[in-house]
N, C-alpha and C positions, 0 to 999 in steps of 0.2 A: 615358366618365361622362355621364350625363343632364344637364343643366342646365335649370333649370325658373325660369320669372319669377314671382313673385308682386305684382300690383299691388292695393292695398288703399286704402281712403279710411277713418281713423277719425278722430273728432272728439273722443271723452272717453277714446280709449286702449283702449278693450275689445277692440275687430276687430285694433289692432296686436297684442295680446297672443296673440288666436287666430291670425294670420297668422305670427307666430313658431314658435307651437306646431305648425303645418302644416311650415311650413321645417324645423324639425326632426326632424320625422317621416320627411320629406322626405329631408334630411342622414345619418340613421341607416341608409339602405339606400344610402348612396353615392352621392346627388344633388347638383353643387352648386346653391345657390340664391340669388339677387337678391331684394331686396325693392324696391319702387316705393313712394312717396308718391305717390298721384294728385293731391294738392292741391300739389305740388313743382313739378311739370311736365308737358308736355303727354305723347303717348302716347309710350312705351319703344320703342326698337329693338324689337322681339320676333324677326328675323330669325334668331337665334342660339340661340335657345332650343327646346327639343325637345317643352315642355308651358308652358302661361301660365295664372294662377288671377286671379281677381278676387274680394276681398272688400269687403263693404260693412255698413253701419248699415241699416236700413230706416227710413224717413223716409214718414210718413202714407200706410203701406202700397203703398210704391212703393219705384223703386230712387233713388236720389239721383240729382238731373241732373247732378252732377258726373261718375257712373259711367256715366251713359248718353253723354254727351256723350265721355267717354275711349273707349267701346267703340265709337261710331260713327265715329269717327278712327283707329280701328285698323284694318290692311292687311287685306287678304282674306287667310282664315288658311288655306286650301290643304290642310285635314285636321289641321291642327296642334291637337294634342290640348286640353284647356281644361278646368278647375272651376270649380265656384263655392261658394263659401260666404256665407253671411250672419248678423248678428245681430239680436236685435230682443227688445225687453224685456217687449212684448205681443201684439199680432197680429202678423203678419208679412206678412197677404193673399199675394198673387200676385207679390210681389216676386221670390222667386227663381227663378219661369216666366219673367218677361220679361228678368230677364236670361239665363238660358237659353238662350231662343229669338232672342234679339240675335245670343249669339254661333255659335250654330248657323247660323244666318242670313248669318253671318258668312266660312261655309265651315269653322268650327271642329266638332271632333269631341269630345263630352264624355265626359270620365273619371271624372267625380265632381260630388257636390254634397252642400253639409252646411247644417244650420241649428242655431243657439245660441242661448240667451239672452243679452241682453247690459243692462248696467246703464242702465234708463231713464231717461234726464235729461229727458225731453217737457215742457217748460214748460207745458200744459195741466192734465198731472196735478197735476202742483207747486202750481201756484195753486191748485188744491183738495184739498192735503194729502194728497197721496199720490206716495210715489216707491214703484217696482216694480223689480222684479229685483234688486235692490240689490247683491247677493251675486255677480252674474255678471257674468262667467262662473266658474263654479264649477268645484273640483280635478278633478272627474268630466268637465265640457266640457273641458277643457285637454286632459288624456287622451285624448279622444276625438279632440281635433281632431290632437294624435299621431298617436293610430292610424291616421286618416285619411289623413295625409301618407303613413305608413308602407303604406299598401292604394292610394294612387294610383302607386307606384312598380312596383308589381304590376302594375296597368292598362297602366302606358307603355311596359312592357316584356313585352306580349303576354297579360295576362289575359283573360278575356272580361268586360263589365260591360252590366249593365243597368240602363239609367236609371231612376231612381224616377217615378212618374207626378209629372206636373204639378199643383200647386197649384189650387185653386180660386179663382175671382175673388172677393174678399170681399164680405159681403152689402150690402144695398140702402144702409145710413146711412153702413156704411163708404165705399163707391161714392161715395154723394153727397161726404163729406167728402173724398175722394181729387180729386174733382171739381173741389170749390171752391180745390183748392190745384194747379191745373194750371200752368202754368209762363207761358202768357199772363196769365191773371190775375196772377201775384207780379209779370210784366216789366211790364204796363202799367196796371196796377190798384193793387194792393197796396202797389208802393214807395211809393206819392204818403200812406200811410196808417201808415210808420213814422213815429213822432213823439219828440222830444226834448225833455222838460222844460229849458228854459235855466237856471232857477232852481236846478236840483236838479243838474243837472252839474255834475261838477268836470274834466270835458275831458282826463282819464285814457288815452284813446285804446285803451280797452281794448277795446272792441265793434269797434275797428277794426281790431286784433291778431289777433283770437279768430274774423273771420269766413272760414270756409275757402275763400271765392271772389273775395276782396278786394272785396267789393261796397260796401263803406263807405268813403268818405272824408272828409277835413274838410274845413270851411267855411271859408273866410278868418277867420274870427272864432273856430276852433277846435273849433267843435259837427258831431257827424257828419252824414253825410247821405250816403242811400241810394241804387244805381243800379239796372238793369234786371237785376243777375245772381243774383238771391236765390236759394237752393234751400229756403226757408223750415224751415231749424233751428233757428230764434230764441234761437241763442245769444247773439246782441247782447242783446236784453232779459232773459233768464235771469242774465247775467254781471255785468250792472251794477250795480258797488257803493252807487250812491248811487238806484237805482230809478228811473231818472229817464226811460226807453224804455219806450214803449209800441207796440203792433202788431198787426194785425188778429187775432190770436189772440186779443185782448181783447174783440173784437167780442161781442154777446150772440148772433147767428145761431152764431158760433164755439162760445163756451161751452153753449150747446144739446146739440149733435153730439160734442161732448166729453163730456158729462156721461153719455151713451147711452154710449161707448166706457169710461167709466170704472166704470161699473157693470157690464159684460160682462168687463171683464180683472179685476174684484175678485171674479166669479163662479167665476173659473175657475181652481179648485186646484192647478194646474200653474204659474202665477205668482207668485211671492212682493212681498207688499209690505208695506209698513209705512205710518203715519203720518208727516208731516215737513213742513217749511216751508222757503218761498224767502224769506229774508232779507240784504238787502245783498251778492248774489250771490253766497250761499252757500247748501248744501243743509243744512239739521240735521235729522236725523233725532229725534224724538218717543220712540222705545223702543230 
């Protein structure tokens, strides 16, 4: 019996759904599947697995830093088969290409790559009144994920596989936005611009609980403070029930770039969107 490890990062739950569907497809063909949440521990011991999968949502047209860190810490794959899957609510950029190349650089052998739409909870869009890919992944995508898993078994067992072409780099505006959220900026600069309004803050600790990298701690008087491990998800600001948090995403420069992204995504017929508001940490659809 072939044994497969699926490691994934899922903040809103949609990547986890796809992971489980892929795993279900693998199991239906006789594989044993283990799941590993990247947020819960360091790299799993992969030595006993016949193949590994990596799944993640796209953040600012890139692989989330927590996932790239995980891949970097993996041992030499020595020809071990790997597959990559991602979810994105609007424009994925070349995040999949980056992950595939990283794993190939680790000595792995690619056996599959898949992209899916995922519920887009991007704060920049929500603040401008839009919710994208709100019903994704759809049943069709979940079915595709199961079939993807079944197809992986055939390749693991020796069927031929031709990798799809690498995705192109995003255009200049997307590239600029990605540059403005590179890790050094988040680590050494932006961290000082996360602010909490102490008059509004109820000290509920929700921001600390939802941070996927435990980057938020509490001061002696119970207010949140940000460390240097931020991955730019902006969930802390998004879910605050008192709307007490502001971040660099509220800067004018960021708003201008996000407005461009918003226009491009609204014009894309493949991306569903509805008007919505973010109120007291809750996303409210207006239709």
